[in-house]
C-alpha positions, -999 to +999 in steps of 0.1 A: +615+089+116+631+095+150+605+072+166+616+044+142+653+050+150+645+049+188+624+017+185+650-001+163+679+008+185+662-001+217+648-034+204+683-044+190+701-034+222+677-053+244+679-084+222+717-084+222+719-077+259+694-105+268+712-130+245+747-123+258+736-121+294+717-154+291+748-171+276+772-157+302+749-164+331+743-200+320+780-207+316+788-192+350+761-212+368+767-245+351+802-244+338+788-255+304+793-236+272+757-234+258+769-228+222+770-265+211+776-254+175+812-248+186+818-285+194+795-303+170+808-328+145+777-324+123+783-308+090+746-300+088+748-280+121+779-263+110+760-251+079+733-236+102+760-219+123+776-204+092+743-190+080+736-177+115+770-159+115+763-144+081+728-132+091+742-117+123+768-098+103+741-086+079+721-073+109+752-055+122+757-038+089+720-029+087+721-014+122+751+007+113+736+018+080+704+028+097+722+049+123+742+066+097+714+074+073+679+063+085+661+084+059+676+064+029+663+031+044+629+044+051+624+063+018+614+031-002+595+007+021+586-028+010+550-017+010+540+020+012+514+015+039+542+004+063+553+040+064+525+047+089+538+052+124+515+027+140+533-001+122+565+009+139+547+008+173+533-026+165+567-038+153+583-026+186+556-045+206+561-076+186+599-075+189+597-071+227+572-100+228+596-122+209+625-113+232+603-122+262+592-155+247+628-165+239+640-156+274+611-175+290+619-206+270+656-204+278+648-201+315+624-230+314+650-252+298+674-248+327+705-269+323+691-284+291+694-251+271+718-252+242+724-232+211+725-261+186+731-296+201+760-318+210+755-353+198+774-367+228+751-350+254+718-362+267+695-334+279+661-335+296+630-332+275+613-300+286+575-300+280+561-273+302+559-235+300+560-223+264+571-258+254+536-270+263+523-253+231+553-252+207+584-273+204+608-245+194+598-214+214+633-199+214+634-199+176+598-187+175+607-158+198+636-148+176+615-149+145+589-127+162+617-103+171+629-102+135+594-097+121+589-068+145+621-052+132+608-055+096+577-035+107+600-009+123+624-007+093+604-020+063+634-022+040+640-051+016+674-060+032+657-063+066+631-086+051+657-106+033+677-112+066+646-122+085+636-146+057+670-163+055+671-165+093+636-181+094+646-207+068+678-215+088+658-219+120+634-242+103+663-263+090+680-264+124+647-272+142+643-303+120+679-314+129+672-309+166+639-327+165+656-357+148+682-356+176+655-355+203+636-383+187+667-405+188+673-395+224+638-397+238+620-420+214+583-424+218+582-398+246+593-371+222+571-384+193+540-383+216+550-348+227+555-336+191+521-350+181+503-325+203+525-294+199+533-272+169+568-265+156+567-227+159+530-219+163+505-238+184+486-264+164+508-260+133+535-285+124+525-313+147+540-347+141+515-370+123+534-403+127 
């Protein structure tokens, strides 16, 4: 149990530190607030932002609950086989891999990185690095991180939060792809025809 507590805390702290440091570093270098959700006029994006805030609050409560009484969360796993310690090790590795993927994608985007999108801005179309294989590597990295957490703490609430977040990411990804299609036209459609949405080869454009 102590190993799961250690893995969960380290993964969560690394994720939060990386996310906040990326946001602050980007703003200090460019003078641009990367959180476009704060200035969007899109009701659809505002819905995504609200869901994101609710899920984030849920993870904060889960984190506190796990620190206070980890044994109660681990007593009834989603599937009993997930109690084996090697699933926790695997989950930790997957979580760190997801953090690395998201960080690499943010770095590759440079000044084009945004959390959400501002309809009044025009950003470059990034097609190299992890974007050469999937269109939404930041979302994919966060989903990997969350899946890893489910393996570390196989509780139904953890699974529910990860599932809601994944559905929200899928919804937001479609909004962003529509925006990029309007901005970049055939260039983006051609790019989307050869890359997957979250996994290589899966979710390619077929038009």
